[in-house]
C-alpha positions as CSV (number, residue, x, y, z in Angstrom):
1,M,-22.6,-0.5,18.5
2,S,-23.8,-2.4,15.5
3,N,-22.3,-5.8,15.0
4,A,-24.3,-7.4,12.1
5,K,-22.9,-10.8,11.1
6,F,-22.0,-11.9,7.6
7,T,-23.6,-15.3,7.0
8,V,-22.8,-18.0,4.6
9,E,-26.0,-17.2,2.6
10,M,-24.9,-13.6,2.2
11,K,-22.0,-14.8,-0.1
12,E,-24.7,-15.2,-2.8
13,T,-26.6,-12.0,-2.2
14,H,-24.2,-9.3,-0.9
15,T,-21.8,-6.9,-2.6
16,I,-18.6,-6.5,-0.5
17,L,-16.9,-3.1,-0.8
18,I,-13.2,-2.6,-0.1
19,P,-11.6,0.8,0.4
20,D,-9.1,2.5,-1.9
21,M,-5.3,2.1,-1.2
22,L,-3.3,0.3,-3.8
23,P,-5.2,0.5,-7.1
24,I,-3.2,-2.1,-9.0
25,H,-2.8,-4.6,-6.1
26,F,-6.4,-4.3,-4.8
27,A,-7.9,-4.8,-8.3
28,L,-6.0,-8.2,-8.4
29,I,-7.1,-9.1,-4.8
30,A,-10.7,-8.2,-5.6
31,Q,-10.5,-10.4,-8.7
32,I,-9.2,-13.3,-6.5
33,L,-12.1,-12.9,-4.0
34,R,-14.6,-12.9,-6.9
35,Q,-13.1,-16.2,-8.2
36,H,-13.8,-17.7,-4.8
37,G,-17.5,-16.7,-4.9
38,Y,-17.5,-13.3,-3.3
39,N,-19.0,-10.3,-5.1
40,V,-16.3,-7.7,-4.4
41,E,-15.9,-4.1,-5.6
42,A,-12.9,-2.0,-4.9
43,L,-13.9,1.6,-4.4
44,T,-12.0,4.2,-6.5
45,T,-14.0,7.4,-5.6
46,N,-12.1,10.5,-5.0
47,S,-13.9,13.7,-3.8
48,R,-14.0,16.2,-1.0
49,N,-17.3,14.7,0.1
50,I,-15.4,11.6,1.3
51,V,-13.4,13.8,3.8
52,D,-16.6,15.6,4.9
53,E,-18.4,12.3,5.5
54,G,-15.4,11.1,7.6
55,L,-15.4,14.3,9.6
56,K,-19.1,14.0,10.4
57,S,-18.8,10.4,11.5
58,V,-15.4,10.0,13.1
59,H,-13.9,12.0,16.0
60,N,-11.6,14.7,14.6
61,D,-8.7,13.5,16.7
62,T,-8.7,10.2,14.9
63,C,-6.0,9.7,12.3
64,Y,-6.5,10.9,8.7
65,P,-6.4,7.4,7.1
66,A,-9.3,6.2,9.4
67,L,-11.3,9.3,8.5
68,L,-10.8,8.6,4.7
69,V,-11.5,4.9,4.8
70,I,-14.7,5.4,6.8
71,G,-15.7,8.5,4.8
72,Q,-15.3,6.6,1.6
73,F,-17.5,3.7,2.7
74,L,-20.2,6.1,3.9
75,D,-20.0,8.2,0.7
76,A,-20.5,5.0,-1.3
77,L,-23.5,3.9,0.8
78,K,-25.1,7.3,0.5
79,S,-24.6,7.5,-3.2
80,G,-27.6,5.3,-3.9
81,K,-25.5,2.9,-6.0
82,Y,-25.6,0.1,-3.4
83,D,-28.6,-1.5,-1.6
84,P,-27.8,-1.3,2.2
85,D,-29.6,-4.6,2.8
86,K,-27.3,-6.4,0.3
87,T,-24.0,-4.7,1.1
88,A,-21.1,-5.6,3.3
89,L,-17.8,-3.8,4.0
90,L,-14.4,-5.3,4.2
91,I,-11.5,-3.7,6.1
92,S,-8.0,-4.9,7.0
93,Q,-6.5,-5.2,10.5
94,T,-2.8,-5.3,10.7
95,G,-2.5,-5.9,14.5
96,G,0.3,-4.4,16.6
97,G,0.1,-0.9,18.2
98,C,-1.3,1.0,15.2
99,R,-4.8,2.3,15.6
100,A,-5.6,0.8,12.2
101,S,-6.5,-2.3,14.0
102,N,-9.4,-0.4,15.6
103,Y,-10.8,1.2,12.5
104,I,-13.3,-1.7,12.3
105,H,-14.9,-0.5,15.6
106,L,-15.0,3.1,14.5
107,L,-16.6,2.0,11.3
108,R,-19.3,0.0,13.1
109,K,-20.0,2.9,15.3
110,A,-20.4,5.2,12.3
111,L,-22.9,2.8,10.7
112,D,-25.0,2.5,13.9
113,R,-27.5,5.2,13.1
114,D,-28.4,4.7,9.4
115,Y,-27.0,1.3,8.4
116,P,-27.0,-1.1,11.4
117,Q,-27.8,-4.0,9.1
118,I,-24.5,-3.8,7.2
119,P,-21.9,-6.4,8.2
120,V,-18.3,-5.2,8.6
121,L,-15.7,-7.9,7.8
122,S,-12.1,-8.1,8.8
123,I,-9.3,-9.4,6.7
124,N,-6.4,-10.1,9.1
125,F,-3.8,-12.8,9.7
126,S,-3.4,-12.0,13.4
127,G,-6.5,-13.8,14.7
128,L,-8.1,-10.4,15.7
129,E,-11.6,-11.1,14.3
130,K,-13.3,-14.0,12.5
131,D,-16.6,-14.1,10.7
132,G,-18.3,-17.4,9.9
133,G,-19.6,-16.4,6.5
134,F,-16.3,-15.0,5.3
135,S,-12.9,-16.7,5.5
136,I,-9.6,-16.6,3.8
137,T,-8.6,-20.2,2.9
138,P,-4.9,-21.2,2.5
139,V,-5.4,-21.2,-1.3
140,M,-6.8,-17.7,-1.2
141,F,-4.0,-16.5,1.0
142,L,-1.4,-17.9,-1.4
143,K,-3.1,-16.2,-4.4
144,M,-3.2,-12.9,-2.5
145,L,0.6,-13.2,-1.8
146,Y,1.2,-13.7,-5.5
147,G,-1.2,-10.8,-6.2
148,V,1.1,-8.6,-4.1
149,L,4.2,-9.8,-6.0
150,Y,2.5,-9.2,-9.4
151,G,1.1,-5.9,-8.2
152,D,4.5,-4.7,-7.1
153,I,6.3,-5.4,-10.4
154,M,3.4,-3.9,-12.4
155,M,3.4,-0.7,-10.2
156,S,7.1,-0.4,-10.6
157,L,7.3,-0.9,-14.3
158,Y,4.2,1.4,-14.9
159,N,5.7,4.3,-12.9
160,A,9.1,3.9,-14.6
161,C,7.5,4.1,-18.1
162,R,4.6,6.5,-17.9
163,S,6.8,9.4,-16.9
164,H,8.8,8.9,-20.1
165,E,6.3,7.5,-22.6
166,I,6.2,9.3,-26.0
167,K,2.8,7.9,-27.0
168,K,0.4,9.0,-24.2
169,G,-1.5,6.1,-22.7
170,S,0.9,3.4,-23.9
171,S,2.0,2.5,-20.4
172,K,-1.6,2.4,-19.2
173,S,-2.5,0.0,-22.0
174,C,0.4,-2.3,-21.2
175,L,-0.6,-2.3,-17.5
176,E,-4.3,-3.1,-18.3
177,K,-3.2,-5.9,-20.6
178,W,-1.1,-7.5,-17.8
179,Q,-3.8,-7.0,-15.2
180,G,-6.1,-9.0,-17.5
181,I,-3.4,-11.7,-18.1
182,I,-2.6,-12.2,-14.4
183,S,-6.3,-12.2,-13.5
184,E,-6.8,-15.1,-15.9
185,A,-3.7,-16.8,-14.5
186,F,-5.4,-17.0,-11.1
187,K,-8.2,-18.8,-12.8
188,D,-6.2,-21.4,-14.6
189,R,-3.7,-21.9,-11.7
190,T,-0.6,-20.8,-13.8
191,Y,-0.1,-17.8,-11.5
192,T,2.8,-19.7,-9.7
193,K,4.9,-19.5,-12.9
194,T,6.3,-16.2,-11.8
195,K,9.5,-16.4,-13.8
196,K,7.6,-16.7,-17.1
197,Y,5.3,-13.8,-16.3
198,Y,8.0,-11.5,-14.9
199,K,10.1,-11.9,-18.0
200,A,7.2,-11.4,-20.4
201,M,6.1,-8.3,-18.5
202,L,9.6,-6.9,-18.6
203,E,9.8,-7.4,-22.4
204,D,6.4,-5.8,-22.9
205,F,7.1,-2.7,-20.9
206,S,10.6,-2.5,-22.5
207,G,8.8,-2.2,-25.9
208,I,7.1,1.1,-24.9
209,E,8.8,4.0,-26.7
210,L,10.4,6.4,-24.1
211,D,11.8,9.9,-24.5
212,G,15.2,9.1,-22.9
213,I,15.1,12.3,-20.9
214,N,17.0,12.2,-17.6
215,R,14.1,13.2,-15.2
216,V,14.3,14.0,-11.5
217,R,13.4,10.7,-9.6
218,V,11.4,11.2,-6.4
219,G,11.0,8.5,-3.8
220,I,7.8,8.3,-1.8
221,V,7.8,6.9,1.8
222,G,5.7,7.3,4.9
223,E,2.6,5.9,6.5
224,I,1.3,2.9,4.6
225,Y,-2.1,4.2,3.5
226,V,-1.2,7.8,2.6
227,K,2.0,6.5,0.8
228,Y,0.0,4.4,-1.7
229,S,-3.5,5.8,-1.8
230,P,-4.3,8.3,-4.5
231,L,-7.3,9.5,-2.5
232,A,-5.1,10.1,0.6
233,N,-2.1,11.8,-1.1
234,N,-4.0,13.8,-3.6
235,R,-2.8,11.7,-6.5
236,L,0.9,12.4,-5.6
237,E,2.3,10.2,-8.3
238,D,0.3,11.9,-11.1
239,F,1.4,15.3,-9.8
240,L,5.0,14.4,-9.8
241,I,4.7,13.2,-13.4
242,S,3.0,16.4,-14.4
243,E,6.0,18.2,-12.9
244,G,8.3,16.2,-15.2
245,C,9.5,13.8,-12.5
246,E,9.6,10.0,-12.2
247,P,7.9,8.7,-9.0
248,V,9.6,5.8,-7.3
249,V,7.4,3.9,-4.8
250,P,8.8,1.1,-2.7
251,A,7.2,-2.3,-2.9
252,F,4.1,-3.2,-0.9
253,L,5.7,-6.6,-0.2
254,D,8.3,-4.7,2.0
255,F,5.5,-3.8,4.4
256,C,4.2,-7.4,4.4
257,L,7.7,-8.7,5.2
258,Y,8.1,-5.9,7.9
259,C,4.9,-7.2,9.6
260,A,6.1,-10.8,9.5
261,V,9.7,-10.2,10.7
262,N,8.5,-7.9,13.6
263,T,6.9,-11.0,15.2
264,V,10.2,-12.9,14.8
265,N,12.1,-9.8,16.2
266,D,9.8,-9.7,19.3
267,G,10.8,-13.3,20.1
268,R,14.4,-12.5,19.7
269,I,14.4,-9.2,21.7
270,Y,12.2,-10.5,24.5
271,N,13.7,-14.0,24.5
272,F,10.6,-16.2,23.8
273,K,9.4,-18.7,21.2
274,N,5.8,-19.6,20.4
275,K,3.6,-20.8,17.6
276,S,3.4,-17.2,16.1
277,T,7.2,-16.7,16.0
278,R,7.7,-20.1,14.3
279,L,4.9,-19.6,11.7
280,F,5.9,-16.0,10.9
281,G,9.5,-17.1,10.7
282,I,8.7,-19.7,8.1
283,G,6.4,-17.3,6.3
284,Y,9.0,-14.6,6.2
285,R,11.6,-16.9,4.7
286,L,9.2,-18.2,2.0
287,I,8.1,-14.7,1.0
288,Y,11.6,-13.3,1.1
289,R,12.7,-16.1,-1.3
290,K,10.0,-15.0,-3.7
291,Q,11.1,-11.4,-3.5
292,L,14.7,-12.4,-4.2
293,E,13.5,-14.2,-7.4
294,M,11.9,-11.0,-8.6
295,V,14.9,-8.9,-7.8
296,R,17.2,-11.4,-9.7
297,I,15.0,-11.5,-12.8
298,I,14.7,-7.7,-13.0
299,K,18.5,-7.3,-12.6
300,E,19.2,-9.9,-15.3
301,H,16.9,-8.0,-17.7
302,G,18.9,-4.9,-17.0
303,R,16.4,-2.2,-18.1
304,F,14.5,-1.4,-14.9
305,D,15.4,-1.0,-11.2
306,P,14.4,-4.0,-9.0
307,P,12.6,-3.5,-5.6
308,H,14.8,-3.3,-2.5
309,D,16.2,-6.5,-1.1
310,F,14.4,-6.7,2.2
311,E,17.4,-8.0,4.1
312,Q,19.4,-5.0,2.8
313,L,16.6,-2.8,4.1
314,R,17.0,-4.4,7.6
315,A,20.7,-3.7,7.4
316,Y,20.0,0.0,6.6
317,A,17.6,0.1,9.5
318,D,20.3,-1.3,11.9
319,K,22.6,1.7,11.1
320,Y,20.1,4.2,12.4
321,M,17.4,2.5,14.5
322,N,16.7,-0.7,16.4
323,Q,14.3,-3.1,14.8
324,G,12.4,-3.1,18.0
325,V,10.9,0.3,17.0
326,K,7.9,-1.1,15.2
327,M,4.9,1.1,16.0
328,G,3.2,2.1,12.7
329,E,5.8,1.8,10.0
330,G,8.6,2.2,12.6
331,W,12.1,1.3,11.4
332,L,10.9,0.6,7.8
333,I,10.7,4.4,7.0
334,P,14.3,5.3,7.8
335,A,15.4,2.1,6.1
336,E,13.6,3.0,2.9
337,M,14.9,6.6,3.0
338,A,18.4,5.3,3.4
339,A,18.0,2.7,0.6
340,L,16.6,5.2,-1.8
341,A,19.4,7.8,-1.1
342,H,22.0,5.0,-1.3
343,G,20.6,4.0,-4.7
344,G,20.9,7.5,-6.1
345,I,17.3,8.6,-5.5
346,K,18.2,11.6,-3.3
347,N,14.8,13.4,-3.5
348,I,12.4,11.9,-1.1
349,I,8.8,12.8,0.0
350,C,7.7,11.6,3.4
351,T,3.9,11.4,3.5
352,Q,2.7,12.4,7.0
353,P,-1.0,11.9,7.9
354,F,-2.6,13.7,10.7
355,G,-2.9,11.7,13.9
356,C,-0.2,9.1,13.1
357,L,2.1,9.9,16.0
358,P,4.7,7.1,15.4
359,N,5.0,8.1,11.8
360,H,5.7,11.7,12.6
361,I,8.2,10.9,15.3
362,V,10.1,8.3,13.3
363,T,10.1,10.2,9.9
364,K,10.8,13.7,11.2
365,G,13.2,12.5,13.8
366,M,15.2,10.4,11.4
367,A,15.2,12.8,8.4
368,R,18.2,14.8,9.8
369,V,20.1,11.6,10.5
370,I,19.6,10.4,7.0
371,K,20.7,13.8,5.6
372,N,23.8,13.6,7.7
373,A,24.7,10.3,6.2
374,Y,23.8,11.4,2.7
375,P,24.5,15.2,2.6
376,D,22.9,15.6,-0.9
377,A,19.6,14.0,0.2
378,N,16.7,16.3,-0.5
379,I,14.0,15.2,2.0
380,V,10.6,16.9,2.5
381,N,7.8,16.0,5.0
382,V,4.4,16.7,3.6
383,D,1.4,16.7,5.9
384,Y,-2.0,15.3,4.9
385,D,-5.0,16.1,6.9
386,P,-8.6,17.4,6.5
387,G,-7.5,21.0,6.7
388,A,-4.4,20.8,4.6
389,T,-5.0,22.3,1.1
390,K,-3.7,20.6,-2.0
391,V,-2.2,23.9,-3.1
392,N,0.0,24.1,0.0
393,Q,1.1,20.5,-0.3
394,E,2.0,20.9,-4.0
395,N,3.8,24.2,-3.4
396,R,5.9,22.5,-0.7
397,I,6.8,19.7,-3.2
398,K,7.5,22.3,-5.9
399,L,10.0,24.0,-3.6
400,M,11.7,20.6,-3.1
401,L,11.8,20.0,-6.8
402,A,13.3,23.4,-7.4
403,N,16.1,22.5,-5.0
404,A,16.5,19.1,-6.8
405,R,16.9,20.7,-10.2
406,K,19.3,23.3,-8.8
407,G,21.4,20.4,-7.5
């Protein structure tokens, strides 16, 4: 298996590609890495060829997100746009029981035949892999955390407005304006002035002229990659808007807090304390405090719905499932379903990728329990895999929407 190393010298010569998942967030994170000397490009390609490349290079029993991530990298390399001798690939490793932590080995194996010279870098905070030429400094980590916060509020405001905008493209223009402003804030170190930027963002998005129509609101939950990636979910948010709905996507910060608190929960459940439980406990409290700030400011503004309070999500989880169930997205999925239903968003799509066993068990297993608690909840599971057609997926969603409008 190829294991080419990324050296310090490569920082000056190599382009680092990162896969598609959260378009708004990853654009900010790519910009942060560029400001620290790395030439980074976030891939936004979206074609059937990506699936075909993944099928050729990854065992077909491997989960759909792995197939797409690896397929997208290989599609980019074969496009001729990038010099293989001056290209590196960056992939995340979350740790825990999810196979996502092993994508990096599958990717290296896929590169073996044609691109053994290409280094594969890991971005992780679990100590899984380290590379001498690439490292996330404390300052970079802090900026990325703020990038997640800003990405979450922009994603939420953008989705809330673009389904109602009277002048087509006005929400996109406002989003692009704020992506530019926040990118500059990371340069001049004013990015920590979150209150100032949140309030200004809320005012700007409030200025977009909306139609005032009471549209069906649809929550999206499920496996982390398929839930957010337009490539993986066949541009689900765009499809819902084309059907006259307003998509509601939970904050990415929830998943970050979920990962942090799971380490703390392990110590509590199995009665141990170590450096990891202490550090993740401190990190959890600091990040949660920043989330509460955002929630408070959005509530005070009064025009838009704030993201879920993560401690309330944990309380919802405790009603239905022990927080020790943490494989994949574990207890977070039923917690988000319950929070959406409790908040009046009764129509929920659970995105189900092929090969993600924990996600299928937790989501399909808990959907009935959530429906029992909220009898008017309208929950549909949609499968995403190499053989599932977009037409079948959309027809399944249209049936759910027909029931929603009837209700």
